[in-house]
Residue, then its C-alpha position, 0 to 999 in steps of 0.5 A: q123272343v119277339q122284337l118290335v119296332e114302331s115307325g110312321g110317327g111324326l107331326v100332323q095337323a089336327g084333322g089329318s091322318l097317319r099310319l103307324s107300322c109295327a114290324a116284328s122280328g125273331h118270331p112269326i106273330r101269327t100266334y100273337a094278339m097285338g095291341w097298341f098303347r100310347q102315353g101322352p105328356g104327363k100321362e100314364r100309358e093307356f090302351v088304344g086298341t087290340i087285334s086278334r091273332g088272325g086279324g078278324v076281331t078288333y077292340y078299341a078304346d072309346s076315345v079312338k073308336g071310329r077314328f083309328t083302325i088296327s090291321r095286320d099282315n101276318a105274311k109281312n109280320t107287321v101290324y098297322l094303326q091307321m089314325n084318322t081325324l087326329k086331334p091334339e089330344d092324340t099327341a103321345v108316344y105310341f107303342c105296339a105290344a105282343k102276347d102269345e094269346t088266342r084272345l084279345v088282350i086289353t091290359e098292358e100288364h098281360y103283354d110280353y113284348w113291347g116296342p120302343g115307341t114312336q112319337v105322334t104330335v098333332s098340332s091345333 
């Protein structure tokens, strides 16, 4: 069983940056593929990006590619989402998720564990 807790959300102006953290407990995440998702106001939850268990491979949604970067520190049992050049349309609750899997995991249905989310609001 893995417990996930996101942090680092907040209010930022357009063009600014934020770094989200996802701290895991209950089990080492080194065998888990990790993902980030988001749910904007009135929208369904959508894929943001994913990172392989070793951290060597990442994959991003087109909407964030080149602006967002996922990294992980397995020694700290933590995954990060660095968000740069933020836009108002990035406003959402951001969730991290974990799946005991060797491959990247893109679809939310395949993830086993989820955090409660952290709010990110980007003002124009």
